[in-house]
N, C-alpha and C positions, 0 to 999 in steps of 0.2 A: 850401101848405108851401114855404118857402123851402128848396132842397136844398143851397145853399150851394156850388155847382158853378163860380161864375163865375171864369174864368181858370185853371182846373184843366185840365192837358194830358193828353189821353186817346188810347189807340192802340187802335183796334178792327180785328181781323185779320179778313178775309173778310168784309169790309164792302161789297161791291159790290152785293148783293142781299138779300133775305130778312130774316130777323132780325138779322143783321149792320147792315145797312143801316138798319133802325129802330132799333137801338141808336145808331148815330151820330147819326141824326136827333135821337132823344131827348136824348142828351147835349148836343147843340149847342144844342137849344131851351132847355135849362137854363144856358146859358151858359159851358160848356166849350169848349176848343179842341180839336177833334177831327182827329186824322189817321188815315190808312188805310195800311196796308203789307202786301203778302202774303210778302215774302222778309224773314228774320231779318235777314240783313247789311245790308240798306237801311234797316231799321228802328233797328238798332244806330247807325248812322253819323248818321240823322238826329236822332235823339233821345238824347243823352247822359244826360238826366234825363227823369223821367215820372211823372206823379201817378196815372193809371189805366190799366192794361192789361187789355183785355178779349181773351181768348183765345177766339175765335169760329170761327176757320178749321177746316172740316171737310169730309168727303165720305162719301157711304155708297154700297152697292152691294149690291142683292139678289142673293144667290147661295147654292145649297145649301152646306152644311158640306163635304161630301166633295169639293167642286169648287173650295174655297178654298185655292189653293197658296200656298206660302211667299212668292212674289212679291207675291201679293194681300195677304197678312198685313203684309209689310214696308211696303208702299205704304200703307195705311191707318193703320198705327201712326206711320208718319212724319208724315202730313198731320194726322191727329187728335189725336195725343197728342205727339210730339217736337216739333213747332213750337211750341205752348205752354210745353213744358217748357223748351225754350231760351230763349224769350223772358223766362219767370219767372226763369231763373238768372241772366240779365244784369240785370235790372231789380230783383229782391227785395233785393239787399243795398244798392243804392242807396236804395231807398225806405226800408229800415231805418235806414240813415244819416242820411236827411232826417228820419226822424222821421213819416212819413206816407206811405199809399199805398194803392192798392185793385189787388188782383188777382182777376180774375173769370173762372171757366172755364164756357163754355156747353157742359154736358154735355147728357144728355137722360135721360127717363124710361126709356130702353132700356139705361142702366146700372144699372138694377134691375129692369126686367122684359127680359132678354136676348131678342131678337126672333129665333126660328127661322130666319126667312128670310135674315137677315143677323147671324148671331153675331159675326162679326169687328169689325163696326160698334159692337155692344153692348158687347163686351170693351174696345174703345178708350174708350168712353164711361165705363166703371168705372174705367178706368185714370186719367182726367182727375178723376173724382171723388176717387179714393184719393191722388192727388198733391196735390190742392187741400188735403184735409184734412191731409196729411203738411206741406206748407207753412206752413199756418196755425200749427202747433205752433212753427214757428221763429220765430213774431213776437211772443211772449209779452211783454208788458209795452211793446209800441212802439204806434206809432199807425198800423200797417199791417195790413190785414186780407186774407184770402184765402178765397173761397167759392166754390160751384159752383151754377150754374142748371141745373135740371132741367126742360126743357120737354117738353110731351107733342107730340101730333100738331098741325101748325101749318101754317097755309095759306100757307107760302112760294111762291116763284115755281115752283120744282122740283115740290112738291106739287101746285099749280094744275095743271100740265101734266100730272101723274100721273093727277088726277082726271079731266081733259077726254079724257085718250087712253083710259083704262078704260071711263068712260060711253060714248065714242063706239064703242068695241069691242062693249061690249054692247049699244047701241042703248038706252040708258037716258038720262036726264037726270043732271047732275052733282049736282044736290040728291037725286035717288033714290041716286046711288052713294054720297054722304056719309052718308045715313041708314043704308044696309046696311053701310058700313065701321064705324061705331060700334055696331052691331046684332051683326054677326059676327068683327070683329077687335080692335077696342077696347071690348068691352062694358061694362067697368069704367067708362068715362068718365062722369063726372057731368054736365057740361055737353053732351055728345052733339054735339058739333061740334068742328071744327078751330078752334084759337086763332088769332088774328091775330099777325103779327110785332110790332105795336104793343104789344099785351097781355104778350107776353113782355118786350119792351124795357123796359116799365114798370117790372118788378121790377129789371132790371138797373141802369137809372139810379139807382134808390132805393138799391140796395147799392152803388154807385159813390161814394155821396155822403157828406160828412161825418156826417150825421144817422144813419146806419146803423152806428156804431161798435161797437155791441154785438153785432153779426152778425158772426162769424168762425167758420172751421172748419165752415161750415154747408153742407148739400146743400137748397137751396131749391125747392121745386116750383113749377112753374106749368104743370101738365099735365092741368088741367081734372078732377082726381081719379081720373085713371087708374091710380096706384099706390094700391091699397088699403093703406094703412099710416096709423096715427097718430103714426108717428116721424118 
């Protein structure tokens, strides 16, 4: 399938590794011109116009709810939510004027299944999900779409290190820990393994393309079936 991305200018935040890097590679492979920026101000100055914005920048922290202070909340909201909100606020009007554009938020299945071990992370992912839907409503009748992608457990560099560290501490193999993880922590997973960043990126690249024009305001799952919902 020709995704018709040749020459489209895309900005992917948080793209030095993991899912973001895979998205950048996937878009480039389809002919898009891909740039990366972590600071909103630098992005504004470099790209007065933009075709595709992928809000992927994010962080997480495992912490009991009662130990999450105000500073922790402000920090994770600033990174996971406010960064994408600001970039979208800048480029969405320009995309509407141009008559075409794609804004994609990399949310998480944690937006639906709030993880008890990092509630603040899950809340920011729900915020992305909600913002995406709200922004999509403002694109009615234009060639602009706004969608969110909800990955599940994905074998990024950070997760890879987590697996290795836990396996080493428990004196078991990484394979055995992965089986235990999906048996006890994410038992609803249908694929019963971590997805690869490339598997997540494949959906993002499709949604970024002109051929995905009918998908707007959607929350698209690539979570291996973790979320038990038909909606």
